[in-house]
A tleap script that builds the chain and sets N, CA, C and O, in Angstrom:
source leaprc.protein.ff14SB
mol = sequence {
  NMET MET ARG LEU GLY LEU GLY LEU VAL ALA
  LEU PHE VAL VAL ALA ARG THR LEU GLY LEU
  ASP ARG GLY VAL GLY VAL LEU SER GLY THR
  VAL PRO GLY THR MET ALA GLU ALA LEU ALA
  GLY LEU ALA PHE ALA ALA LEU TRP PHE ALA
  ALA VAL LEU LEU ALA VAL PRO LEU MET VAL
  ALA GLY LEU VAL GLY ARG PRO ARG GLN CARG
}
set mol.1.N position { 43.827 49.877 21.349 }
set mol.1.CA position { 42.891 50.538 20.523 }
set mol.1.C position { 41.961 48.718 20.236 }
set mol.1.O position { 40.751 48.572 20.409 }
set mol.2.N position { 42.688 47.854 19.898 }
set mol.2.CA position { 42.067 46.526 19.586 }
set mol.2.C position { 41.726 45.984 20.919 }
set mol.2.O position { 40.634 45.415 20.929 }
set mol.3.N position { 42.281 46.001 21.911 }
set mol.3.CA position { 41.529 45.436 23.109 }
set mol.3.C position { 40.325 46.031 23.578 }
set mol.3.O position { 39.366 45.398 24.020 }
set mol.4.N position { 40.437 47.829 23.417 }
set mol.4.CA position { 39.171 48.007 23.752 }
set mol.4.C position { 38.109 47.909 23.013 }
set mol.4.O position { 37.006 48.148 23.505 }
set mol.5.N position { 38.241 47.564 21.784 }
set mol.5.CA position { 37.334 47.194 20.882 }
set mol.5.C position { 36.309 45.768 21.098 }
set mol.5.O position { 35.101 45.575 20.966 }
set mol.6.N position { 37.460 44.921 21.493 }
set mol.6.CA position { 37.241 43.619 21.790 }
set mol.6.C position { 36.901 43.310 23.363 }
set mol.6.O position { 36.542 42.169 23.651 }
set mol.7.N position { 36.995 44.191 24.265 }
set mol.7.CA position { 36.520 44.178 25.416 }
set mol.7.C position { 34.813 44.814 25.561 }
set mol.7.O position { 33.937 44.373 26.305 }
set mol.8.N position { 34.709 46.047 24.526 }
set mol.8.CA position { 33.316 46.124 24.750 }
set mol.8.C position { 32.389 45.094 23.905 }
set mol.8.O position { 31.169 44.995 24.035 }
set mol.9.N position { 33.216 44.332 22.998 }
set mol.9.CA position { 32.184 43.096 22.383 }
set mol.9.C position { 32.082 42.467 23.036 }
set mol.9.O position { 30.955 41.973 23.016 }
set mol.10.N position { 33.027 41.906 24.147 }
set mol.10.CA position { 32.860 40.617 25.219 }
set mol.10.C position { 31.834 41.223 26.180 }
set mol.10.O position { 30.845 40.566 26.506 }
set mol.11.N position { 32.047 42.468 26.644 }
set mol.11.CA position { 30.925 43.029 27.832 }
set mol.11.C position { 29.652 42.731 27.429 }
set mol.11.O position { 28.804 42.280 28.199 }
set mol.12.N position { 29.427 43.004 26.019 }
set mol.12.CA position { 28.136 42.897 25.465 }
set mol.12.C position { 27.653 41.574 25.114 }
set mol.12.O position { 26.467 41.252 25.181 }
set mol.13.N position { 28.656 40.769 24.715 }
set mol.13.CA position { 28.449 39.297 24.747 }
set mol.13.C position { 27.903 38.562 26.188 }
set mol.13.O position { 27.010 37.715 26.234 }
set mol.14.N position { 28.701 39.127 27.412 }
set mol.14.CA position { 28.379 38.760 28.497 }
set mol.14.C position { 27.023 39.452 29.032 }
set mol.14.O position { 26.351 38.725 29.764 }
set mol.15.N position { 26.556 40.647 28.799 }
set mol.15.CA position { 25.338 40.897 29.092 }
set mol.15.C position { 24.221 40.210 28.294 }
set mol.15.O position { 23.162 39.945 28.862 }
set mol.16.N position { 24.393 39.944 27.138 }
set mol.16.CA position { 23.225 38.970 26.359 }
set mol.16.C position { 23.307 37.571 26.919 }
set mol.16.O position { 22.349 36.803 26.828 }
set mol.17.N position { 24.447 37.232 27.500 }
set mol.17.CA position { 24.345 35.865 28.115 }
set mol.17.C position { 23.575 35.965 29.133 }
set mol.17.O position { 22.558 35.275 29.213 }
set mol.18.N position { 23.897 36.761 29.993 }
set mol.18.CA position { 22.843 37.152 31.262 }
set mol.18.C position { 21.268 37.372 31.222 }
set mol.18.O position { 20.468 37.304 32.155 }
set mol.19.N position { 21.043 37.663 29.838 }
set mol.19.CA position { 19.717 38.202 29.713 }
set mol.19.C position { 19.472 39.172 30.149 }
set mol.19.O position { 18.512 39.227 30.918 }
set mol.20.N position { 20.343 40.538 29.803 }
set mol.20.CA position { 19.897 41.396 30.280 }
set mol.20.C position { 18.878 42.142 29.362 }
set mol.20.O position { 18.063 42.945 29.816 }
set mol.21.N position { 18.975 41.834 28.085 }
set mol.21.CA position { 18.167 42.222 26.906 }
set mol.21.C position { 16.709 42.090 27.089 }
set mol.21.O position { 15.966 42.701 26.321 }
set mol.22.N position { 16.217 41.336 28.051 }
set mol.22.CA position { 14.705 41.349 28.474 }
set mol.22.C position { 13.973 42.268 28.706 }
set mol.22.O position { 12.764 42.279 28.474 }
set mol.23.N position { 14.734 43.312 29.279 }
set mol.23.CA position { 14.173 44.872 29.828 }
set mol.23.C position { 14.400 45.838 28.768 }
set mol.23.O position { 14.201 47.022 29.039 }
set mol.24.N position { 14.741 45.554 27.737 }
set mol.24.CA position { 15.395 46.764 26.794 }
set mol.24.C position { 13.898 47.309 26.490 }
set mol.24.O position { 13.791 48.481 26.130 }
set mol.25.N position { 13.006 46.692 26.592 }
set mol.25.CA position { 11.354 47.183 26.085 }
set mol.25.C position { 11.225 48.737 26.539 }
set mol.25.O position { 10.568 49.627 25.998 }
set mol.26.N position { 11.915 48.789 27.508 }
set mol.26.CA position { 11.798 49.976 28.464 }
set mol.26.C position { 12.126 51.202 27.180 }
set mol.26.O position { 11.552 52.291 27.165 }
set mol.27.N position { 12.766 50.933 26.537 }
set mol.27.CA position { 13.099 52.343 25.238 }
set mol.27.C position { 11.734 52.322 24.508 }
set mol.27.O position { 11.319 53.448 24.231 }
set mol.28.N position { 11.064 51.441 24.191 }
set mol.28.CA position { 9.607 51.636 23.294 }
set mol.28.C position { 8.635 52.142 24.229 }
set mol.28.O position { 7.584 52.505 23.700 }
set mol.29.N position { 8.710 52.266 25.519 }
set mol.29.CA position { 7.922 52.787 26.325 }
set mol.29.C position { 6.922 51.831 26.725 }
set mol.29.O position { 5.734 52.123 26.867 }
set mol.30.N position { 7.475 50.547 26.929 }
set mol.30.CA position { 6.740 49.038 27.468 }
set mol.30.C position { 7.364 49.332 29.019 }
set mol.30.O position { 8.469 49.779 29.328 }
set mol.31.N position { 6.233 48.910 29.868 }
set mol.31.CA position { 6.671 49.192 31.384 }
set mol.31.C position { 7.096 47.757 31.696 }
set mol.31.O position { 6.404 46.741 31.631 }
set mol.32.N position { 8.564 47.904 32.099 }
set mol.32.CA position { 9.056 46.964 32.515 }
set mol.32.C position { 8.783 46.115 33.894 }
set mol.32.O position { 8.354 46.849 34.784 }
set mol.33.N position { 8.938 44.684 34.294 }
set mol.33.CA position { 8.399 44.025 35.299 }
set mol.33.C position { 8.892 45.240 36.621 }
set mol.33.O position { 8.031 45.802 37.298 }
set mol.34.N position { 10.155 45.455 36.784 }
set mol.34.CA position { 10.780 46.256 37.999 }
set mol.34.C position { 11.971 47.049 37.546 }
set mol.34.O position { 12.754 46.849 36.616 }
set mol.35.N position { 11.896 48.109 38.547 }
set mol.35.CA position { 13.215 49.013 38.043 }
set mol.35.C position { 14.662 48.670 37.729 }
set mol.35.O position { 15.561 49.219 37.092 }
set mol.36.N position { 14.520 47.418 38.504 }
set mol.36.CA position { 15.912 46.621 38.075 }
set mol.36.C position { 16.289 46.169 36.566 }
set mol.36.O position { 17.335 46.290 35.929 }
set mol.37.N position { 14.804 45.498 36.180 }
set mol.37.CA position { 15.172 44.992 34.913 }
set mol.37.C position { 14.721 46.371 33.751 }
set mol.37.O position { 14.832 46.199 32.537 }
set mol.38.N position { 14.340 47.375 34.195 }
set mol.38.CA position { 14.722 48.670 33.449 }
set mol.38.C position { 16.013 49.074 33.327 }
set mol.38.O position { 16.621 49.099 32.256 }
set mol.39.N position { 16.355 49.320 34.142 }
set mol.39.CA position { 18.103 49.513 34.303 }
set mol.39.C position { 18.862 48.574 33.540 }
set mol.39.O position { 19.835 48.947 32.886 }
set mol.40.N position { 18.416 47.143 33.582 }
set mol.40.CA position { 19.584 46.527 32.880 }
set mol.40.C position { 19.322 46.631 31.392 }
set mol.40.O position { 20.252 46.516 30.594 }
set mol.41.N position { 17.808 46.892 30.919 }
set mol.41.CA position { 17.390 47.406 29.736 }
set mol.41.C position { 18.332 48.357 29.209 }
set mol.41.O position { 18.943 48.149 28.161 }
set mol.42.N position { 18.471 49.431 29.928 }
set mol.42.CA position { 19.260 50.389 29.596 }
set mol.42.C position { 20.684 50.251 29.304 }
set mol.42.O position { 21.329 50.813 28.419 }
set mol.43.N position { 21.116 49.325 30.281 }
set mol.43.CA position { 22.525 49.321 30.190 }
set mol.43.C position { 22.932 48.313 29.214 }
set mol.43.O position { 24.084 48.478 28.812 }
set mol.44.N position { 22.283 47.276 28.704 }
set mol.44.CA position { 21.957 46.494 27.641 }
set mol.44.C position { 22.071 47.168 26.314 }
set mol.44.O position { 22.739 46.729 25.377 }
set mol.45.N position { 21.298 48.376 26.305 }
set mol.45.CA position { 21.163 48.990 25.224 }
set mol.45.C position { 22.694 50.297 24.984 }
set mol.45.O position { 23.264 50.663 23.956 }
set mol.46.N position { 22.841 50.557 25.997 }
set mol.46.CA position { 24.059 51.089 25.953 }
set mol.46.C position { 25.309 50.625 25.191 }
set mol.46.O position { 25.963 51.290 24.387 }
set mol.47.N position { 25.553 49.166 25.653 }
set mol.47.CA position { 26.608 48.404 25.128 }
set mol.47.C position { 26.349 47.885 24.091 }
set mol.47.O position { 27.215 47.468 23.322 }
set mol.48.N position { 25.037 47.815 23.870 }
set mol.48.CA position { 24.816 47.328 22.104 }
set mol.48.C position { 25.462 48.429 21.107 }
set mol.48.O position { 26.203 48.204 20.151 }
set mol.49.N position { 24.926 49.841 21.639 }
set mol.49.CA position { 25.521 50.749 21.080 }
set mol.49.C position { 26.664 51.319 20.836 }
set mol.49.O position { 27.022 52.069 19.929 }
set mol.50.N position { 27.347 50.766 21.988 }
set mol.50.CA position { 28.837 50.856 21.853 }
set mol.50.C position { 29.461 49.834 21.331 }
set mol.50.O position { 30.624 49.944 20.941 }
set mol.51.N position { 28.578 48.362 21.227 }
set mol.51.CA position { 29.644 47.425 20.461 }
set mol.51.C position { 29.115 47.372 18.568 }
set mol.51.O position { 29.491 46.673 17.627 }
set mol.52.N position { 28.243 48.327 18.683 }
set mol.52.CA position { 27.961 48.483 17.007 }
set mol.52.C position { 28.555 49.507 16.694 }
set mol.52.O position { 29.137 49.314 15.627 }
set mol.53.N position { 28.783 50.965 17.252 }
set mol.53.CA position { 29.251 51.998 17.082 }
set mol.53.C position { 30.490 52.226 17.255 }
set mol.53.O position { 31.113 52.735 16.323 }
set mol.54.N position { 31.243 51.867 18.642 }
set mol.54.CA position { 32.778 52.176 18.796 }
set mol.54.C position { 33.580 50.720 18.810 }
set mol.54.O position { 34.800 50.679 18.974 }
set mol.55.N position { 32.923 49.757 18.656 }
set mol.55.CA position { 33.948 48.600 18.769 }
set mol.55.C position { 34.580 48.513 17.443 }
set mol.55.O position { 35.783 48.392 17.212 }
set mol.56.N position { 33.727 48.580 16.703 }
set mol.56.CA position { 34.372 48.007 15.030 }
set mol.56.C position { 35.277 49.245 14.729 }
set mol.56.O position { 36.395 48.963 14.298 }
set mol.57.N position { 34.967 50.634 14.891 }
set mol.57.CA position { 36.216 51.705 14.605 }
set mol.57.C position { 37.448 51.287 15.441 }
set mol.57.O position { 38.439 50.945 14.795 }
set mol.58.N position { 37.526 51.268 16.869 }
set mol.58.CA position { 38.336 51.010 17.473 }
set mol.58.C position { 39.298 49.705 17.055 }
set mol.58.O position { 40.526 49.736 17.131 }
set mol.59.N position { 38.463 48.472 16.569 }
set mol.59.CA position { 39.431 47.434 16.205 }
set mol.59.C position { 39.840 47.928 14.635 }
set mol.59.O position { 40.718 47.150 14.260 }
set mol.60.N position { 39.646 48.582 13.932 }
set mol.60.CA position { 39.854 49.093 12.617 }
set mol.60.C position { 41.125 49.531 12.878 }
set mol.60.O position { 42.130 48.934 12.490 }
set mol.61.N position { 41.134 50.831 13.695 }
set mol.61.CA position { 42.197 51.713 14.063 }
set mol.61.C position { 43.094 50.834 14.904 }
set mol.61.O position { 44.134 51.442 14.650 }
set mol.62.N position { 43.299 50.318 15.334 }
set mol.62.CA position { 44.057 49.297 16.201 }
set mol.62.C position { 44.761 48.207 14.760 }
set mol.62.O position { 45.863 47.727 15.024 }
set mol.63.N position { 44.424 47.998 13.946 }
set mol.63.CA position { 45.053 46.955 13.078 }
set mol.63.C position { 45.497 48.014 11.624 }
set mol.63.O position { 46.245 47.703 10.698 }
set mol.64.N position { 44.683 49.431 11.847 }
set mol.64.CA position { 45.594 49.787 10.890 }
set mol.64.C position { 47.048 50.403 11.538 }
set mol.64.O position { 48.196 50.136 11.182 }
set mol.65.N position { 46.585 51.326 12.621 }
set mol.65.CA position { 47.853 51.731 13.543 }
set mol.65.C position { 49.206 51.001 13.786 }
set mol.65.O position { 50.330 51.479 13.940 }
set mol.66.N position { 48.694 49.435 13.774 }
set mol.66.CA position { 49.634 48.386 14.555 }
set mol.66.C position { 50.863 48.446 13.253 }
set mol.66.O position { 50.500 48.633 12.091 }
set mol.67.N position { 52.250 48.273 13.594 }
set mol.67.CA position { 53.254 48.422 12.983 }
set mol.67.C position { 53.330 47.027 12.015 }
set mol.67.O position { 52.919 45.941 12.423 }
set mol.68.N position { 53.901 47.225 10.714 }
set mol.68.CA position { 53.861 46.105 10.049 }
set mol.68.C position { 55.226 45.255 10.602 }
set mol.68.O position { 56.327 45.804 10.649 }
set mol.69.N position { 55.077 44.272 10.890 }
set mol.69.CA position { 56.315 43.362 10.981 }
set mol.69.C position { 56.316 42.545 9.723 }
set mol.69.O position { 55.315 42.207 9.091 }
set mol.70.N position { 57.845 42.208 9.378 }
set mol.70.CA position { 57.906 41.030 8.410 }
set mol.70.C position { 59.128 40.201 8.950 }
set mol.70.O position { 59.465 39.160 8.387 }
savepdb mol mol.pdb
quit
């Protein structure tokens, strides 16, 4: 669980670094420059929602479900 959550956050960071957030305006009805930019914006929005809504509970579940070692 922990690895999946960290993987989602890592994908989001990579998408942000690559500049995919420039096309996210397609969600508000703003016309993007190209179809590729619109698709990149939709992919970035999906990754953002995954990082915010899925990654945190997955990482918490990974921490709670981990057996305690002493």
